[in-house]
C-alpha positions as CSV (number, residue, x, y, z in Angstrom):
1,M,116.0,127.5,87.6
2,Y,114.2,124.8,89.5
3,M,116.7,124.6,92.4
4,K,116.1,128.1,93.8
5,K,112.4,127.8,93.8
6,L,112.6,124.3,95.2
7,D,114.8,125.5,98.1
8,Q,112.4,128.4,98.8
9,L,109.3,126.2,98.9
10,Y,111.0,123.5,101.0
11,S,112.0,126.1,103.6
12,E,108.5,127.4,103.7
13,W,107.1,123.8,104.0
14,K,109.5,123.0,106.9
15,G,108.6,126.3,108.6
16,L,104.9,125.2,108.7
17,Q,105.7,122.0,110.6
18,P,104.1,120.6,112.6
19,I,100.9,120.6,110.6
20,K,97.5,120.4,112.2
21,P,96.2,116.8,112.0
22,E,93.1,117.8,109.9
23,Y,95.3,119.6,107.4
24,Q,97.7,116.6,107.2
25,K,94.8,114.4,106.5
26,K,93.8,116.6,103.7
27,I,97.3,116.3,102.2
28,D,97.4,112.5,102.7
29,D,93.9,112.1,101.1
30,K,94.8,114.3,98.1
31,F,98.1,112.4,97.3
32,K,96.5,109.0,97.9
33,L,93.8,109.9,95.4
34,E,96.3,111.2,92.8
35,F,98.7,108.3,93.3
36,N,96.1,105.6,92.9
37,Y,94.3,107.3,90.1
38,N,97.4,108.0,88.0
39,S,99.2,104.8,88.7
40,N,96.2,103.0,87.2
41,H,96.7,104.9,84.0
42,I,100.5,104.5,83.5
43,E,101.6,101.1,82.2
44,G,104.5,99.8,84.3
45,N,106.3,98.1,81.4
46,T,106.6,100.9,79.0
47,L,109.0,103.3,80.7
48,T,111.6,104.0,78.1
49,Y,110.0,105.3,74.9
50,G,106.7,106.7,73.8
51,Q,104.9,104.5,71.3
52,T,107.1,101.5,72.1
53,K,106.0,98.0,71.5
54,L,106.9,95.3,74.0
55,L,108.7,92.6,72.1
56,L,108.3,89.7,74.5
57,L,105.8,90.9,77.1
58,F,103.0,92.3,74.9
59,G,99.3,91.7,75.0
60,E,96.2,91.9,77.1
61,T,95.9,89.6,80.1
62,T,93.4,86.7,79.8
63,G,92.0,83.9,81.8
64,N,92.4,84.5,85.6
65,A,94.1,87.8,84.9
66,A,91.0,89.5,83.5
67,L,89.8,90.9,86.8
68,R,93.3,91.8,88.0
69,D,92.7,95.5,87.2
70,Y,90.4,95.8,90.2
71,E,92.7,93.8,92.5
72,E,95.7,95.8,91.5
73,M,93.9,99.1,92.0
74,K,93.5,98.3,95.7
75,A,97.0,96.9,95.9
76,H,98.5,100.2,94.7
77,N,97.4,101.8,97.9
78,V,98.8,98.9,100.0
79,G,102.2,99.5,98.3
80,L,102.0,103.2,99.1
81,E,101.4,102.4,102.8
82,M,104.3,99.9,102.8
83,I,106.8,102.5,101.6
84,K,105.5,105.0,104.1
85,Q,106.0,102.6,107.0
86,Y,109.4,101.5,105.7
87,A,110.5,105.1,105.4
88,K,109.8,105.8,109.0
89,D,112.9,103.9,110.0
90,K,115.5,106.5,109.1
91,E,118.5,104.2,109.9
92,R,117.3,101.2,107.8
93,G,118.8,100.9,104.4
94,L,117.2,99.6,101.2
95,N,117.3,95.9,100.4
96,E,116.2,93.5,97.7
97,G,113.8,91.7,99.9
98,F,111.7,94.9,100.3
99,I,111.7,95.5,96.6
100,R,110.6,92.0,95.9
101,E,107.8,92.3,98.5
102,L,106.6,95.5,96.8
103,N,106.3,93.7,93.5
104,K,104.5,90.9,95.1
105,T,102.1,93.3,96.8
106,I,101.2,95.4,93.9
107,L,100.7,92.5,91.5
108,V,98.7,90.5,94.0
109,Q,99.2,87.0,92.7
110,N,100.7,84.9,89.9
111,Y,98.8,85.2,86.6
112,W,99.1,84.3,82.9
113,K,99.6,86.7,80.1
114,D,99.7,86.5,76.3
115,A,103.1,87.2,74.8
116,Q,105.2,87.1,71.6
117,T,108.5,85.3,71.0
118,P,111.3,87.1,69.3
119,S,110.2,85.4,66.0
120,G,106.7,86.8,66.4
121,E,105.0,83.7,67.5
122,H,102.2,83.9,70.1
123,T,102.7,82.2,73.4
124,R,101.5,82.3,77.0
125,I,103.7,83.2,79.9
126,E,103.2,83.0,83.7
127,I,104.0,86.2,85.6
128,K,105.4,85.2,89.0
129,V,105.1,88.0,91.5
130,G,108.0,88.9,93.6
131,E,110.5,87.0,91.4
132,Y,113.1,88.4,89.1
133,K,112.4,87.9,85.4
134,T,113.1,84.6,83.7
135,R,112.8,85.9,80.1
136,P,114.3,88.9,78.3
137,N,112.1,92.0,78.3
138,S,113.6,94.2,75.6
139,V,111.5,96.7,73.6
140,I,111.4,97.9,70.0
141,T,111.8,101.7,69.8
142,S,109.8,104.0,67.5
143,T,112.8,103.9,65.1
144,G,112.7,100.1,64.9
145,E,115.8,99.6,67.1
146,I,115.9,96.9,69.9
147,F,116.6,98.5,73.3
148,E,117.9,96.0,75.8
149,Y,117.1,95.9,79.4
150,A,119.3,93.8,81.7
151,S,119.5,90.2,80.7
152,V,118.0,87.4,82.9
153,E,121.5,86.4,83.8
154,E,122.7,89.9,84.7
155,T,119.6,90.9,86.7
156,P,120.4,89.4,90.2
157,S,123.9,90.8,90.3
158,L,122.8,94.2,89.0
159,M,120.0,94.4,91.6
160,S,122.5,93.5,94.3
161,D,124.9,96.2,93.1
162,L,122.0,98.7,92.8
163,V,121.0,98.3,96.4
164,C,124.6,98.5,97.6
165,W,125.2,101.6,95.5
166,Y,122.0,103.3,96.9
167,N,122.9,102.6,100.6
168,E,126.5,103.8,100.1
169,E,125.3,107.0,98.3
170,E,122.8,107.7,101.0
171,K,125.4,107.5,103.7
172,K,127.7,109.9,101.8
173,G,124.9,112.5,101.9
174,E,126.2,114.4,98.9
175,L,123.0,114.2,96.8
176,L,119.7,115.9,97.5
177,P,116.9,113.5,98.2
178,I,115.3,114.3,94.8
179,E,118.6,113.7,93.0
180,L,119.1,110.4,94.8
181,A,115.5,109.4,93.9
182,A,116.0,110.3,90.2
183,L,119.2,108.2,90.0
184,L,117.6,105.2,91.8
185,H,114.5,105.4,89.5
186,Y,116.7,105.6,86.4
187,K,119.2,102.8,87.3
188,Y,116.3,100.6,88.5
189,I,114.2,101.0,85.4
190,R,117.2,100.2,83.1
191,I,117.5,96.9,84.8
192,H,113.8,96.2,84.6
193,P,114.2,93.3,87.0
194,F,110.6,91.9,87.0
195,E,108.4,90.7,84.2
196,D,105.6,93.2,85.2
197,G,105.1,96.2,87.5
198,N,108.6,97.8,87.1
199,G,107.3,101.3,86.5
200,R,105.1,101.3,89.5
201,I,108.0,100.0,91.7
202,A,110.2,102.8,90.3
203,R,107.8,105.5,91.3
204,L,107.2,103.9,94.7
205,L,110.9,103.9,95.3
206,V,111.1,107.6,94.4
207,N,108.4,108.4,97.0
208,Y,110.1,106.1,99.6
209,I,113.1,108.3,99.5
210,L,111.1,111.5,99.7
211,Y,109.1,110.3,102.6
212,K,112.2,109.3,104.4
213,Y,113.5,112.9,104.1
214,D,110.2,114.5,105.1
215,Y,109.2,115.7,101.6
216,P,105.7,115.4,100.3
217,M,105.3,112.6,97.7
218,I,105.3,113.4,94.0
219,I,102.9,112.2,91.3
220,I,103.6,111.4,87.7
221,K,100.4,112.4,86.0
222,S,99.0,110.0,83.4
223,E,98.4,112.9,81.0
224,D,102.1,113.7,81.2
225,K,103.1,110.1,80.3
226,E,104.6,111.0,76.9
227,N,106.8,113.7,78.4
228,Y,107.9,111.4,81.2
229,L,108.9,108.8,78.6
230,R,110.6,111.4,76.4
231,V,112.8,112.6,79.2
232,L,113.8,109.1,80.1
233,H,114.7,108.5,76.4
234,I,117.0,111.6,76.4
235,C,118.8,110.1,79.4
236,D,119.1,106.7,77.6
237,V,120.9,108.5,74.8
238,N,123.2,110.3,77.2
239,V,124.0,107.2,79.2
240,G,124.3,104.5,76.4
241,S,122.3,101.6,75.3
242,Y,123.9,98.7,77.2
243,P,122.3,97.7,80.5
244,S,125.7,97.9,82.2
245,D,126.0,101.5,81.2
246,S,123.2,102.5,83.5
247,A,125.1,101.2,86.6
248,N,127.7,103.9,86.0
249,A,125.2,106.7,85.2
250,K,126.1,110.0,87.0
251,L,123.8,112.8,88.0
252,E,124.9,114.9,85.0
253,D,124.0,112.1,82.6
254,I,120.3,112.2,83.7
255,E,120.0,115.9,84.3
256,P,116.8,116.1,82.2
257,F,115.1,113.5,84.4
258,V,116.4,115.2,87.6
259,D,114.9,118.5,86.4
260,Y,111.7,116.7,85.5
261,L,111.3,115.3,89.1
262,K,112.3,118.6,90.6
263,N,109.4,120.3,88.7
264,Q,107.0,117.6,90.0
265,M,108.3,118.3,93.5
266,I,107.6,122.0,93.1
267,D,104.0,121.2,92.3
268,S,103.7,118.9,95.3
269,L,105.2,121.4,97.7
270,E,102.9,124.2,96.4
271,I,99.8,121.9,97.0
272,S,101.1,120.8,100.4
273,I,101.9,124.4,101.5
274,K,98.4,125.5,100.6
275,A,96.9,122.6,102.6
276,A,99.2,123.3,105.6
277,K,97.8,126.8,105.6
278,G,94.2,125.5,105.7
279,E,93.6,126.6,102.0
280,D,91.4,124.6,99.7
281,I,93.4,122.1,97.4
282,E,90.4,120.4,95.8
283,E,90.6,120.4,92.0
284,K,87.5,120.7,89.8
285,D,87.7,117.0,88.7
286,D,88.7,115.4,92.0
287,W,85.1,114.1,92.5
288,K,85.3,112.3,89.2
289,K,88.6,110.6,90.2
290,R,87.1,109.5,93.5
291,I,84.1,108.0,91.7
292,K,86.3,106.2,89.2
293,L,88.5,104.8,92.0
294,K,85.5,103.6,94.0
295,L,84.1,101.9,90.8
296,Q,87.5,100.2,90.3
297,E,87.6,99.0,93.8
298,A,84.0,97.8,93.7
299,P,83.0,97.7,90.1
300,V,79.5,97.7,88.7
301,R,78.2,96.1,85.6
302,T,79.4,97.4,82.2
303,D,79.2,95.8,78.7
304,E,82.9,94.9,79.0
305,L,82.4,93.2,82.4
306,V,79.4,91.3,81.1
307,E,81.5,89.8,78.3
308,K,84.5,89.1,80.7
309,I,82.3,87.4,83.3
310,N,80.5,85.2,80.8
311,I,83.6,84.2,78.9
312,E,85.9,83.8,81.8
313,Q,83.7,82.7,84.7
314,V,80.3,81.4,83.7
315,I,81.0,79.3,80.6
316,P,84.2,77.7,82.0
317,T,82.3,76.8,85.2
318,F,79.6,75.0,83.1
319,E,82.3,73.2,81.1
320,K,84.2,72.1,84.2
321,I,81.0,70.6,85.7
322,D,80.0,68.9,82.4
323,E,83.5,67.5,82.0
324,C,83.1,65.6,85.2
325,L,80.0,63.8,83.8
326,K,81.4,63.1,80.4
327,E,82.8,59.7,81.3
328,F,79.3,58.5,82.0
329,E,77.7,59.8,78.8
330,Y,77.9,56.3,77.2
331,I,75.2,55.0,79.6
332,F,72.6,57.4,78.1
333,E,70.8,57.2,74.9
334,K,71.2,60.9,74.1
335,N,72.7,64.0,75.5
336,Y,72.6,67.6,74.2
337,I,72.9,71.2,75.3
338,L,70.1,73.8,75.3
339,L,70.4,77.5,75.6
340,R,67.5,79.7,76.8
341,R,67.6,83.4,76.1
342,G,64.5,85.0,77.3
343,A,61.6,82.6,76.8
344,Y,63.1,80.5,74.1
345,F,65.3,77.4,74.1
346,S,67.7,76.5,71.3
347,E,70.0,73.6,70.9
348,I,73.8,74.2,70.9
349,K,75.9,71.6,69.2
350,Q,79.3,72.9,70.1
351,Y,80.7,74.9,72.9
352,A,82.1,77.4,70.4
353,E,78.6,78.6,69.9
354,L,78.5,79.8,73.5
355,E,80.2,82.9,72.1
356,K,76.7,84.0,71.3
357,I,75.9,84.6,74.9
358,K,79.0,86.6,75.8
359,N,77.1,89.9,76.0
360,I,73.9,88.7,77.6
361,I,73.2,89.5,81.3
362,S,70.8,86.6,81.9
363,F,70.6,83.2,80.3
364,E,70.2,79.5,81.2
365,L,72.3,76.5,79.9
366,Q,70.9,73.0,80.1
367,K,72.7,69.8,79.6
368,I,70.2,67.0,79.2
369,Y,71.1,63.3,79.6
370,S,68.2,61.2,78.3
371,T,67.1,57.6,78.9
372,S,64.2,55.8,77.3
373,N,61.8,56.9,80.0
374,N,63.4,59.8,81.9
375,K,65.8,62.7,81.7
376,F,68.6,64.1,83.9
377,I,68.6,67.9,83.4
378,L,71.6,69.9,84.6
379,S,70.5,73.5,84.5
380,L,73.0,76.4,85.0
381,S,71.6,79.9,85.2
382,S,73.6,83.1,85.0
383,L,72.3,86.5,86.1
384,L,74.5,89.6,86.0
385,E,73.1,92.2,88.4
386,I,74.4,95.8,88.9
387,N,76.9,95.0,91.7
388,N,77.4,91.3,91.5
389,Y,76.8,88.2,89.3
390,L,75.0,84.9,90.2
391,I,75.7,81.4,89.0
392,G,73.1,78.9,90.0
393,I,72.7,75.1,89.4
394,E,69.2,73.6,89.6
395,I,68.4,69.9,89.5
396,G,65.0,68.4,90.2
397,G,63.8,71.4,92.2
398,S,67.0,71.7,94.3
399,D,69.4,74.5,93.6
400,Y,72.9,75.8,94.6
401,I,73.7,79.5,94.0
402,I,77.0,81.3,94.1
403,S,77.1,85.1,94.3
404,K,80.3,87.1,93.5
405,K,81.3,90.7,93.2
406,Y,82.6,91.8,89.8
407,N,86.2,91.9,91.2
408,E,85.9,88.3,92.4
409,T,86.4,85.1,90.4
410,I,84.8,81.7,90.7
411,S,87.4,79.8,92.8
412,E,88.4,76.1,92.6
413,E,86.6,75.6,95.9
414,D,83.4,77.1,94.4
415,V,83.6,74.8,91.4
416,N,84.2,71.8,93.6
417,Q,81.1,72.6,95.7
418,L,79.0,72.9,92.5
419,I,80.4,69.6,91.2
420,S,79.6,67.9,94.5
421,F,76.1,69.2,94.4
422,V,75.6,67.9,90.8
423,G,77.4,64.6,91.5
424,K,75.1,63.7,94.4
425,H,71.9,64.2,92.3
426,F,73.5,62.5,89.2
427,E,74.3,59.5,91.3
428,D,70.8,59.3,92.6
429,F,69.4,59.6,89.1
430,V,71.7,56.8,87.7
431,T,70.9,54.5,90.6
432,E,67.1,55.0,90.2
433,N,66.9,54.9,86.4
434,I,69.8,53.0,84.9
435,I,71.5,50.5,87.2
436,I,69.6,47.2,87.3
437,K,68.7,46.3,90.8
438,E,68.9,42.7,91.9
């Protein structure tokens, strides 16, 4: 059913080549929009069953990973450009180094993530980009069964075998590009070689093959996620539950997934043909998608962001600065923290109480070190504007201000600069007010 229509559309598509540059740009812009928008809404780690619960890699990212969504949104497009460039060399085969580099690119940098052990205990794990997994990443299915991906020990050899298989199969030329892409996607996802980003890599590899053979790229729509997972589940039942079974998977074993991708290719060819003829391919909600993408690339203030910035950037920065002064607290008669919200100051006895300010867009924290006749006041102010947030330190009329976009974090260098600023004034105060001069 799909094959006849696919052949007809592909012949029409080839007959329209070469496409006018302005029409090609329209196609490229459309697919770039769809790829980035939908990739942001499909979780890379849940590619086997709908309603699955990750057993060992489950939970929201915390700490430095909180603003990763914005970094990864931009990185999606970098990954897309990488596979386009790689596909231009028709003679070059696939290799593990390229797949590792793709993972490193789309995940941006190492980060920490909450997780659960097999016994259900909470823990923290570091996701190392571009490196094969060092922990099992099995899932529990909707029926309560444990579905195993490849083990840590098997992964390197299975990935080596996968790349060899692909390069040999491509040389044979017996499979259509869409069939080869479906098999590579399926075999790859059953290995699940990385601790994060596997789904995005699988879809990038599909489009790498299509670009190499001059097909338009295909998009797995986020609203079709459940169907996408359902089809992969049917293939799992056909192939078998052991990781090694997938290495021997044949085209007929994953026919439902092949048909699924062929259907996506039909949609892509129809859009591309319309564009190649100069027809309008704008969908009614494309403007909304573009706005959302722009907001993810350069986010503006939201209630969620206010909480994240205060908890993960502002408060930890204040704590790091204060920690550097703690060893000298004994030389003061008294020290305490004040919080000003609006026009009022209140004393805070424990840092835990700083939770009260997590949703406030403007506040001031003061740490006061008191002697019998003078006070050293360390004042940290936070202001969350529409497009960026400010952290400022003020001491005795001098200030040091750091401004960051919402997709930027306070770096170690930023903190060190703040500490140096505080340290200089603190030293001057101690010298003038505490140290006995001869």
